[in-house]
C-alpha positions as CSV (number, residue, x, y, z in Angstrom):
1,M,0.0,0.0,-0.3
2,S,1.5,3.3,-0.7
3,T,1.3,6.9,1.0
4,R,-1.2,8.1,-1.1
5,E,-3.2,5.6,-0.8
6,V,-2.8,5.3,2.9
7,F,-4.3,9.4,2.9
8,R,-7.5,8.4,0.2
9,S,-8.3,6.3,2.7
10,Q,-9.4,8.0,5.5
11,P,-12.4,10.0,5.5
12,A,-12.5,13.9,6.1
13,E,-13.1,14.9,9.2
14,T,-16.4,17.1,9.1
15,F,-17.7,19.8,11.4
16,P,-21.6,21.3,11.6
17,L,-21.7,24.4,10.2
18,N,-24.7,25.7,12.3
19,T,-23.5,25.4,15.6
20,G,-26.8,27.6,16.9
21,R,-24.6,31.0,17.8
22,L,-25.1,33.8,16.7
23,L,-22.4,36.8,16.6
24,Q,-24.3,39.4,18.1
25,R,-21.9,43.0,17.7
26,K,-22.0,45.2,20.8
27,C,-21.6,49.9,21.2
28,A,-19.0,50.7,22.8
29,C,-21.8,51.5,25.7
30,G,-22.3,47.3,25.8
31,Q,-26.2,47.7,23.9
32,H,-26.2,44.5,21.5
33,T,-26.5,46.4,17.7
34,G,-26.6,45.0,14.1
35,G,-23.5,47.7,13.2
36,G,-20.8,49.4,15.5
37,E,-22.1,51.7,17.2
38,C,-26.3,52.5,18.8
39,H,-28.1,55.2,17.9
40,A,-27.3,57.0,21.0
41,C,-23.4,56.5,20.3
42,A,-23.9,57.6,16.3
43,G,-25.0,61.2,17.6
44,K,-22.5,61.5,20.7
45,S,-19.3,60.6,18.5
46,Q,-21.2,63.5,15.3
47,L,-21.1,66.3,18.2
48,L,-17.4,65.4,19.2
49,Q,-15.9,65.3,15.3
50,R,-12.7,67.5,15.3
51,H,-12.9,70.2,13.1
52,S,-8.4,72.0,12.1
53,A,-7.4,74.7,13.1
54,R,-5.9,75.3,9.9
55,R,-7.7,77.1,6.9
56,T,-6.7,75.7,3.5
57,G,-8.3,77.5,0.5
58,G,-7.3,79.5,-2.4
59,G,-5.7,83.0,-1.7
């Protein structure tokens, strides 16, 4: 029996596709959300955006 025949005779190990677990993402505040942030934290982050001190433009 050759090496190839030994490897062919062994069935591949399979894993179940659905283990019953679902990945749930959490926001920084700890709430489960479908995306990255809940509505409250998304509103806060819009208020906290920084603006550049330098003015750019022609002139």
